[in-house]
LOZA-480398 format. One record per residue (C-alpha): residue number from 1; x, y, z. Coordinates in steps of 0.1 Angstrom, whole numbers, plus 5000, padded with zeros to 4 digits. Layout:
# LOZA-480398
+-----+------+------+------+
: seq :    u :    v :    w :
+-----+------+------+------+
: NUM :    X :    Y :    Z :
...
+-----+------+------+------+
//
This chain:
# LOZA-480398
+-----+------+------+------+
: seq :    u :    v :    w :
+-----+------+------+------+
:   1 : 3990 : 3953 : 4488 :
:   2 : 3986 : 3919 : 4505 :
:   3 : 3964 : 3937 : 4530 :
:   4 : 3994 : 3953 : 4548 :
:   5 : 3988 : 3984 : 4569 :
:   6 : 4017 : 4007 : 4579 :
:   7 : 4012 : 4034 : 4606 :
:   8 : 4043 : 4056 : 4610 :
:   9 : 4027 : 4071 : 4642 :
:  10 : 4031 : 4038 : 4661 :
:  11 : 4059 : 4033 : 4686 :
:  12 : 4069 : 4002 : 4667 :
:  13 : 4093 : 4009 : 4639 :
:  14 : 4081 : 4007 : 4603 :
:  15 : 4106 : 3978 : 4597 :
:  16 : 4091 : 3959 : 4626 :
:  17 : 4055 : 3965 : 4614 :
:  18 : 4063 : 3953 : 4579 :
:  19 : 4083 : 3924 : 4590 :
:  20 : 4056 : 3913 : 4615 :
:  21 : 4027 : 3915 : 4591 :
:  22 : 4045 : 3896 : 4564 :
:  23 : 4055 : 3870 : 4589 :
:  24 : 4019 : 3866 : 4601 :
:  25 : 4006 : 3863 : 4566 :
:  26 : 4030 : 3835 : 4558 :
:  27 : 4023 : 3817 : 4590 :
:  28 : 3985 : 3818 : 4586 :
:  29 : 3987 : 3806 : 4550 :
:  30 : 3976 : 3839 : 4533 :
:  31 : 4010 : 3839 : 4515 :
:  32 : 4017 : 3804 : 4503 :
:  33 : 4049 : 3787 : 4492 :
:  34 : 4063 : 3802 : 4460 :
:  35 : 4044 : 3835 : 4462 :
:  36 : 4065 : 3862 : 4448 :
:  37 : 4069 : 3893 : 4470 :
:  38 : 4068 : 3927 : 4454 :
:  39 : 4102 : 3942 : 4443 :
:  40 : 4117 : 3964 : 4471 :
:  41 : 4113 : 3996 : 4450 :
:  42 : 4076 : 3990 : 4442 :
:  43 : 4067 : 3981 : 4478 :
:  44 : 4085 : 4011 : 4491 :
:  45 : 4067 : 4034 : 4466 :
:  46 : 4033 : 4018 : 4475 :
:  47 : 4036 : 4026 : 4512 :
:  48 : 4057 : 4058 : 4509 :
:  49 : 4086 : 4043 : 4529 :
:  50 : 4123 : 4042 : 4524 :
:  51 : 4135 : 4014 : 4501 :
:  52 : 4161 : 4004 : 4527 :
:  53 : 4133 : 3996 : 4551 :
:  54 : 4120 : 3970 : 4526 :
:  55 : 4155 : 3956 : 4520 :
:  56 : 4160 : 3952 : 4557 :
:  57 : 4127 : 3934 : 4561 :
:  58 : 4134 : 3910 : 4533 :
:  59 : 4168 : 3902 : 4547 :
:  60 : 4154 : 3896 : 4582 :
:  61 : 4127 : 3873 : 4568 :
:  62 : 4153 : 3855 : 4547 :
:  63 : 4175 : 3850 : 4578 :
:  64 : 4144 : 3836 : 4597 :
:  65 : 4137 : 3812 : 4568 :
:  66 : 4103 : 3827 : 4558 :
:  67 : 4115 : 3838 : 4523 :
:  68 : 4142 : 3830 : 4499 :
:  69 : 4159 : 3853 : 4474 :
:  70 : 4166 : 3841 : 4439 :
:  71 : 4192 : 3861 : 4419 :
:  72 : 4176 : 3879 : 4390 :
:  73 : 4141 : 3866 : 4399 :
:  74 : 4130 : 3882 : 4431 :
:  75 : 4120 : 3871 : 4467 :
:  76 : 4097 : 3842 : 4472 :
:  77 : 4079 : 3826 : 4502 :
:  78 : 4098 : 3796 : 4513 :
:  79 : 4085 : 3761 : 4515 :
:  80 : 4082 : 3738 : 4545 :
:  81 : 4062 : 3762 : 4567 :
:  82 : 4031 : 3747 : 4583 :
:  83 : 4002 : 3772 : 4583 :
:  84 : 3991 : 3782 : 4618 :
:  85 : 3955 : 3772 : 4624 :
:  86 : 3932 : 3791 : 4648 :
:  87 : 3911 : 3771 : 4673 :
:  88 : 3874 : 3782 : 4670 :
:  89 : 3856 : 3789 : 4702 :
:  90 : 3838 : 3759 : 4716 :
:  91 : 3801 : 3756 : 4712 :
:  92 : 3780 : 3766 : 4741 :
:  93 : 3768 : 3737 : 4762 :
:  94 : 3732 : 3740 : 4750 :
:  95 : 3742 : 3737 : 4714 :
:  96 : 3765 : 3708 : 4722 :
:  97 : 3736 : 3689 : 4738 :
:  98 : 3718 : 3686 : 4704 :
:  99 : 3716 : 3651 : 4690 :
: 100 : 3747 : 3643 : 4670 :
: 101 : 3725 : 3634 : 4640 :
: 102 : 3714 : 3671 : 4639 :
: 103 : 3749 : 3685 : 4636 :
: 104 : 3751 : 3677 : 4599 :
: 105 : 3733 : 3698 : 4574 :
: 106 : 3705 : 3720 : 4586 :
: 107 : 3671 : 3711 : 4572 :
: 108 : 3656 : 3743 : 4559 :
: 109 : 3619 : 3748 : 4559 :
: 110 : 3623 : 3784 : 4549 :
: 111 : 3635 : 3782 : 4513 :
: 112 : 3602 : 3785 : 4495 :
: 113 : 3617 : 3776 : 4461 :
: 114 : 3604 : 3749 : 4439 :
: 115 : 3621 : 3715 : 4436 :
: 116 : 3650 : 3726 : 4413 :
: 117 : 3661 : 3690 : 4408 :
: 118 : 3629 : 3684 : 4388 :
: 119 : 3636 : 3713 : 4365 :
: 120 : 3635 : 3699 : 4329 :
: 121 : 3671 : 3709 : 4321 :
: 122 : 3676 : 3690 : 4289 :
: 123 : 3643 : 3701 : 4274 :
: 124 : 3649 : 3737 : 4285 :
: 125 : 3684 : 3737 : 4271 :
: 126 : 3670 : 3726 : 4237 :
: 127 : 3645 : 3756 : 4237 :
: 128 : 3673 : 3780 : 4247 :
: 129 : 3696 : 3767 : 4219 :
: 130 : 3668 : 3769 : 4193 :
: 131 : 3660 : 3805 : 4204 :
: 132 : 3697 : 3815 : 4202 :
: 133 : 3701 : 3799 : 4168 :
: 134 : 3669 : 3806 : 4151 :
: 135 : 3654 : 3836 : 4169 :
: 136 : 3650 : 3870 : 4152 :
: 137 : 3679 : 3894 : 4153 :
: 138 : 3657 : 3916 : 4176 :
: 139 : 3661 : 3893 : 4206 :
: 140 : 3698 : 3904 : 4207 :
: 141 : 3687 : 3940 : 4209 :
: 142 : 3673 : 3959 : 4239 :
: 143 : 3637 : 3950 : 4228 :
: 144 : 3603 : 3963 : 4238 :
: 145 : 3603 : 3975 : 4274 :
: 146 : 3571 : 3954 : 4279 :
: 147 : 3590 : 3922 : 4269 :
: 148 : 3590 : 3900 : 4238 :
: 149 : 3556 : 3900 : 4221 :
: 150 : 3558 : 3862 : 4215 :
: 151 : 3560 : 3856 : 4252 :
: 152 : 3533 : 3881 : 4261 :
: 153 : 3510 : 3863 : 4236 :
: 154 : 3519 : 3829 : 4252 :
: 155 : 3511 : 3842 : 4287 :
: 156 : 3478 : 3857 : 4275 :
: 157 : 3469 : 3822 : 4261 :
: 158 : 3480 : 3805 : 4293 :
: 159 : 3460 : 3828 : 4316 :
: 160 : 3429 : 3823 : 4295 :
: 161 : 3433 : 3786 : 4295 :
: 162 : 3442 : 3781 : 4332 :
: 163 : 3426 : 3811 : 4349 :
: 164 : 3398 : 3822 : 4327 :
: 165 : 3415 : 3857 : 4322 :
: 166 : 3409 : 3875 : 4290 :
: 167 : 3437 : 3900 : 4285 :
: 168 : 3454 : 3914 : 4254 :
: 169 : 3492 : 3910 : 4251 :
: 170 : 3494 : 3948 : 4249 :
: 171 : 3484 : 3949 : 4286 :
: 172 : 3511 : 3924 : 4297 :
: 173 : 3545 : 3935 : 4308 :
: 174 : 3574 : 3911 : 4314 :
: 175 : 3593 : 3917 : 4347 :
: 176 : 3620 : 3898 : 4366 :
: 177 : 3596 : 3886 : 4392 :
: 178 : 3568 : 3895 : 4415 :
: 179 : 3590 : 3918 : 4436 :
: 180 : 3601 : 3937 : 4405 :
: 181 : 3565 : 3940 : 4393 :
: 182 : 3554 : 3953 : 4427 :
: 183 : 3582 : 3978 : 4428 :
: 184 : 3572 : 3992 : 4394 :
: 185 : 3536 : 3994 : 4404 :
: 186 : 3545 : 4012 : 4437 :
: 187 : 3566 : 4038 : 4418 :
: 188 : 3539 : 4044 : 4392 :
: 189 : 3511 : 4047 : 4418 :
: 190 : 3531 : 4067 : 4443 :
: 191 : 3524 : 4099 : 4424 :
: 192 : 3487 : 4096 : 4433 :
: 193 : 3484 : 4073 : 4463 :
: 194 : 3501 : 4074 : 4497 :
: 195 : 3488 : 4045 : 4517 :
: 196 : 3482 : 4008 : 4512 :
: 197 : 3461 : 3982 : 4530 :
: 198 : 3482 : 3950 : 4535 :
: 199 : 3473 : 3916 : 4547 :
: 200 : 3488 : 3911 : 4581 :
: 201 : 3511 : 3891 : 4582 :
: 202 : 3523 : 3894 : 4546 :
: 203 : 3554 : 3888 : 4525 :
: 204 : 3582 : 3909 : 4538 :
: 205 : 3595 : 3922 : 4505 :
: 206 : 3561 : 3939 : 4499 :
: 207 : 3565 : 3958 : 4532 :
: 208 : 3600 : 3970 : 4522 :
: 209 : 3589 : 3980 : 4487 :
: 210 : 3561 : 4003 : 4498 :
: 211 : 3580 : 4017 : 4527 :
: 212 : 3608 : 4026 : 4502 :
: 213 : 3582 : 4046 : 4482 :
: 214 : 3570 : 4063 : 4514 :
: 215 : 3536 : 4046 : 4516 :
: 216 : 3519 : 4044 : 4549 :
: 217 : 3512 : 4007 : 4556 :
: 218 : 3478 : 3998 : 4570 :
: 219 : 3477 : 3963 : 4584 :
: 220 : 3445 : 3943 : 4580 :
: 221 : 3439 : 3911 : 4600 :
: 222 : 3436 : 3878 : 4581 :
: 223 : 3414 : 3848 : 4590 :
: 224 : 3406 : 3815 : 4573 :
: 225 : 3388 : 3834 : 4546 :
: 226 : 3415 : 3859 : 4538 :
: 227 : 3417 : 3896 : 4546 :
: 228 : 3389 : 3907 : 4569 :
: 229 : 3376 : 3933 : 4544 :
: 230 : 3343 : 3934 : 4562 :
: 231 : 3360 : 3956 : 4588 :
: 232 : 3363 : 3983 : 4561 :
: 233 : 3332 : 4004 : 4556 :
: 234 : 3351 : 4021 : 4527 :
: 235 : 3385 : 4026 : 4513 :
: 236 : 3399 : 4060 : 4523 :
: 237 : 3410 : 4084 : 4496 :
: 238 : 3446 : 4078 : 4484 :
: 239 : 3447 : 4041 : 4496 :
: 240 : 3456 : 4011 : 4475 :
: 241 : 3448 : 3974 : 4484 :
: 242 : 3474 : 3946 : 4481 :
: 243 : 3460 : 3910 : 4482 :
: 244 : 3472 : 3874 : 4477 :
: 245 : 3438 : 3859 : 4472 :
: 246 : 3448 : 3825 : 4457 :
: 247 : 3470 : 3814 : 4487 :
: 248 : 3479 : 3840 : 4513 :
: 249 : 3514 : 3840 : 4527 :
: 250 : 3519 : 3828 : 4554 :
: 251 : 3484 : 3816 : 4566 :
: 252 : 3476 : 3799 : 4533 :
: 253 : 3440 : 3812 : 4534 :
: 254 : 3420 : 3817 : 4502 :
: 255 : 3400 : 3848 : 4498 :
: 256 : 3363 : 3839 : 4495 :
: 257 : 3342 : 3851 : 4465 :
: 258 : 3322 : 3873 : 4489 :
: 259 : 3353 : 3892 : 4500 :
: 260 : 3367 : 3894 : 4465 :
: 261 : 3335 : 3911 : 4453 :
: 262 : 3336 : 3934 : 4483 :
: 263 : 3372 : 3944 : 4475 :
: 264 : 3362 : 3952 : 4440 :
: 265 : 3332 : 3973 : 4452 :
: 266 : 3354 : 3992 : 4476 :
: 267 : 3380 : 3999 : 4450 :
: 268 : 3354 : 4011 : 4425 :
: 269 : 3338 : 4034 : 4450 :
: 270 : 3372 : 4049 : 4461 :
: 271 : 3385 : 4051 : 4425 :
: 272 : 3416 : 4031 : 4435 :
: 273 : 3434 : 3999 : 4425 :
: 274 : 3439 : 3964 : 4438 :
: 275 : 3473 : 3948 : 4434 :
: 276 : 3467 : 3910 : 4431 :
: 277 : 3497 : 3888 : 4437 :
: 278 : 3487 : 3854 : 4424 :
: 279 : 3510 : 3836 : 4449 :
: 280 : 3511 : 3798 : 4444 :
: 281 : 3481 : 3801 : 4422 :
: 282 : 3492 : 3772 : 4399 :
: 283 : 3494 : 3746 : 4427 :
: 284 : 3460 : 3740 : 4441 :
: 285 : 3457 : 3706 : 4458 :
: 286 : 3419 : 3706 : 4463 :
: 287 : 3397 : 3715 : 4434 :
: 288 : 3407 : 3737 : 4405 :
: 289 : 3427 : 3770 : 4405 :
: 290 : 3407 : 3799 : 4420 :
: 291 : 3398 : 3825 : 4393 :
: 292 : 3418 : 3857 : 4398 :
: 293 : 3402 : 3889 : 4410 :
: 294 : 3413 : 3904 : 4377 :
: 295 : 3383 : 3885 : 4361 :
: 296 : 3360 : 3905 : 4383 :
: 297 : 3374 : 3940 : 4375 :
: 298 : 3401 : 3942 : 4348 :
: 299 : 3402 : 3980 : 4351 :
: 300 : 3407 : 3979 : 4388 :
: 301 : 3432 : 3951 : 4393 :
: 302 : 3469 : 3950 : 4386 :
: 303 : 3477 : 3913 : 4383 :
: 304 : 3512 : 3899 : 4392 :
: 305 : 3524 : 3865 : 4383 :
: 306 : 3558 : 3847 : 4382 :
: 307 : 3575 : 3817 : 4368 :
: 308 : 3598 : 3815 : 4399 :
: 309 : 3576 : 3789 : 4415 :
: 310 : 3563 : 3770 : 4385 :
: 311 : 3597 : 3766 : 4369 :
: 312 : 3627 : 3782 : 4386 :
: 313 : 3636 : 3816 : 4402 :
: 314 : 3669 : 3817 : 4383 :
: 315 : 3650 : 3824 : 4350 :
: 316 : 3642 : 3858 : 4364 :
: 317 : 3609 : 3861 : 4345 :
: 318 : 3575 : 3873 : 4359 :
: 319 : 3547 : 3893 : 4344 :
: 320 : 3521 : 3919 : 4351 :
: 321 : 3487 : 3925 : 4336 :
: 322 : 3479 : 3962 : 4338 :
: 323 : 3446 : 3981 : 4334 :
: 324 : 3444 : 3999 : 4301 :
: 325 : 3444 : 4033 : 4317 :
: 326 : 3478 : 4027 : 4333 :
: 327 : 3497 : 4010 : 4305 :
: 328 : 3514 : 4041 : 4292 :
: 329 : 3525 : 4051 : 4327 :
: 330 : 3541 : 4017 : 4333 :
: 331 : 3558 : 4019 : 4299 :
: 332 : 3572 : 4053 : 4306 :
: 333 : 3587 : 4041 : 4339 :
: 334 : 3601 : 4009 : 4324 :
: 335 : 3619 : 4030 : 4297 :
: 336 : 3642 : 4042 : 4324 :
: 337 : 3650 : 4008 : 4338 :
: 338 : 3677 : 3984 : 4326 :
: 339 : 3664 : 3954 : 4347 :
: 340 : 3649 : 3933 : 4320 :
: 341 : 3649 : 3895 : 4313 :
: 342 : 3671 : 3885 : 4283 :
: 343 : 3652 : 3882 : 4250 :
: 344 : 3666 : 3848 : 4243 :
: 345 : 3652 : 3835 : 4276 :
: 346 : 3618 : 3851 : 4269 :
: 347 : 3616 : 3835 : 4234 :
: 348 : 3626 : 3801 : 4248 :
: 349 : 3600 : 3803 : 4275 :
: 350 : 3573 : 3814 : 4250 :
: 351 : 3579 : 3783 : 4228 :
: 352 : 3582 : 3761 : 4258 :
: 353 : 3547 : 3772 : 4268 :
: 354 : 3532 : 3771 : 4233 :
: 355 : 3544 : 3735 : 4229 :
: 356 : 3525 : 3725 : 4261 :
: 357 : 3557 : 3719 : 4281 :
: 358 : 3548 : 3742 : 4309 :
: 359 : 3514 : 3726 : 4314 :
: 360 : 3529 : 3692 : 4317 :
: 361 : 3556 : 3704 : 4341 :
: 362 : 3530 : 3721 : 4363 :
: 363 : 3509 : 3689 : 4364 :
: 364 : 3539 : 3668 : 4373 :
: 365 : 3550 : 3692 : 4401 :
: 366 : 3515 : 3696 : 4414 :
: 367 : 3513 : 3659 : 4421 :
: 368 : 3548 : 3659 : 4437 :
: 369 : 3540 : 3689 : 4460 :
: 370 : 3507 : 3673 : 4470 :
: 371 : 3526 : 3642 : 4480 :
: 372 : 3552 : 3661 : 4500 :
: 373 : 3524 : 3681 : 4517 :
: 374 : 3508 : 3648 : 4528 :
: 375 : 3542 : 3635 : 4541 :
: 376 : 3547 : 3667 : 4561 :
: 377 : 3512 : 3667 : 4576 :
: 378 : 3515 : 3630 : 4585 :
: 379 : 3549 : 3636 : 4601 :
: 380 : 3534 : 3665 : 4622 :
: 381 : 3505 : 3643 : 4633 :
: 382 : 3529 : 3616 : 4644 :
: 383 : 3552 : 3639 : 4663 :
: 384 : 3528 : 3664 : 4677 :
: 385 : 3493 : 3649 : 4675 :
: 386 : 3466 : 3674 : 4684 :
: 387 : 3492 : 3699 : 4696 :
: 388 : 3498 : 3710 : 4660 :
: 389 : 3471 : 3727 : 4640 :
: 390 : 3478 : 3730 : 4603 :
: 391 : 3465 : 3760 : 4582 :
: 392 : 3466 : 3766 : 4545 :
: 393 : 3471 : 3731 : 4531 :
: 394 : 3448 : 3735 : 4501 :
: 395 : 3474 : 3750 : 4478 :
: 396 : 3510 : 3760 : 4473 :
: 397 : 3543 : 3748 : 4487 :
: 398 : 3540 : 3758 : 4524 :
: 399 : 3517 : 3754 : 4554 :
: 400 : 3514 : 3774 : 4586 :
: 401 : 3514 : 3754 : 4619 :
: 402 : 3503 : 3766 : 4653 :
: 403 : 3517 : 3747 : 4682 :
: 404 : 3501 : 3742 : 4717 :
: 405 : 3520 : 3735 : 4749 :
: 406 : 3552 : 3753 : 4738 :
: 407 : 3575 : 3757 : 4767 :
: 408 : 3575 : 3793 : 4780 :
: 409 : 3612 : 3797 : 4779 :
: 410 : 3618 : 3787 : 4743 :
: 411 : 3643 : 3808 : 4724 :
: 412 : 3630 : 3807 : 4688 :
: 413 : 3664 : 3820 : 4675 :
: 414 : 3681 : 3788 : 4686 :
: 415 : 3663 : 3764 : 4663 :
: 416 : 3694 : 3760 : 4640 :
: 417 : 3713 : 3744 : 4669 :
: 418 : 3687 : 3716 : 4666 :
: 419 : 3694 : 3712 : 4629 :
: 420 : 3662 : 3728 : 4616 :
: 421 : 3654 : 3763 : 4602 :
: 422 : 3620 : 3778 : 4597 :
: 423 : 3602 : 3812 : 4596 :
: 424 : 3578 : 3824 : 4623 :
: 425 : 3546 : 3840 : 4612 :
: 426 : 3555 : 3868 : 4636 :
: 427 : 3585 : 3877 : 4615 :
: 428 : 3564 : 3888 : 4586 :
: 429 : 3537 : 3905 : 4607 :
: 430 : 3532 : 3942 : 4612 :
: 431 : 3512 : 3935 : 4644 :
: 432 : 3533 : 3911 : 4664 :
: 433 : 3508 : 3902 : 4691 :
: 434 : 3488 : 3874 : 4676 :
: 435 : 3514 : 3850 : 4660 :
: 436 : 3536 : 3838 : 4688 :
: 437 : 3535 : 3800 : 4683 :
: 438 : 3529 : 3799 : 4646 :
: 439 : 3556 : 3788 : 4622 :
: 440 : 3557 : 3786 : 4584 :
: 441 : 3570 : 3753 : 4569 :
: 442 : 3579 : 3753 : 4531 :
: 443 : 3582 : 3718 : 4517 :
: 444 : 3584 : 3721 : 4480 :
: 445 : 3622 : 3718 : 4478 :
: 446 : 3625 : 3690 : 4504 :
: 447 : 3625 : 3652 : 4498 :
: 448 : 3604 : 3628 : 4520 :
: 449 : 3634 : 3619 : 4542 :
: 450 : 3643 : 3654 : 4549 :
: 451 : 3607 : 3664 : 4557 :
: 452 : 3603 : 3636 : 4582 :
: 453 : 3637 : 3642 : 4598 :
: 454 : 3631 : 3679 : 4599 :
: 455 : 3598 : 3674 : 4618 :
: 456 : 3616 : 3652 : 4643 :
: 457 : 3642 : 3680 : 4649 :
: 458 : 3613 : 3705 : 4652 :
: 459 : 3597 : 3683 : 4679 :
: 460 : 3630 : 3681 : 4699 :
: 461 : 3632 : 3719 : 4697 :
: 462 : 3596 : 3727 : 4706 :
: 463 : 3585 : 3700 : 4729 :
: 464 : 3591 : 3705 : 4767 :
: 465 : 3617 : 3682 : 4781 :
+-----+------+------+------+
//
């Protein structure tokens, strides 16, 4: 009660303990003016102490002016007491030396979320309202574990139109995002497979998911053409393959068709599966979207997509396209899970897509992200010149940058004291040796002003004085 702790073993009397703690809570503002203290009998019973102890405490605090007693109403915290404020420890000199302009909000290049201010709220609310009012009664039920058929049909149409993928809605399963889909796949496949080849570096949640299912992680180096699959003569028995071929995180590389074909050949020879995370696949800034690996081998590829980047992560809707031989196993596992996207949201999204709203939104956002990418690259060129090399600018909402001439004593953990936050490529690498001066800059959620200011702060942090 009120966070009070009474220890009868202390040399200090119980009355003194209770009185002191109530006094402190009034002084520091935890108990404010007019707060009613518990009746003496109730407080005594709560702490297993004599009622006289509580009566003595209340009388002492009344005498000191901390509380007032009102006949027939109880005991209340008195007014006119100024809360005691604690002085925070001063900043270290190094942090205080940062430009005063940087002491405001931190510019965050980590986020990796879309521009939520551009989300079509009014239009979306209309589709939600219509789904709630006119949707079938079944959307208020638990529903098919694979998701609403109307949404799965809309996704199948979208994938064929934008990716050239031919897949039946029966093979599509709605999940809450890429991580959810990957976790389901890991559980299903863990009964037969025990190891997985991963791009290195790779998205951190993928590492956590497969470790949790007791997989052995086998890191594979990535270059400008994606995972170096040519280093594999074959896939060992019991090994899976996880790829982000459309836009690798964090390098941004795109897996070449030669390596895609090699991956499929290796998977077929080893009787195993490729998990394809179509990361940032909708936002290609040069040319057209790269066809998914699924189109090369529908029975060997488990395809994962999400609306977290194209629309908003708060929708909690992603999807998987599963080989026919695995559909029933995925359904069986999903039957035991309660983590499903609401039926109303699914129906709203299905109709949003079928009316062409998603295509228009993606087109709009693709132009916006391309512009912001250009602003970021221009700012890096102005601040660093040839000392900054940009990787992976052909798609998505992030780039990787490698810096030359970084001072040897730099403490990468202190960037926030300069008003800027970012992720190092090393942080999501299994092999830490090769990524020392590489950072990942996500820009989709930042406006032009923040991008330019963020790069200036990055320069002050990185450039030798």
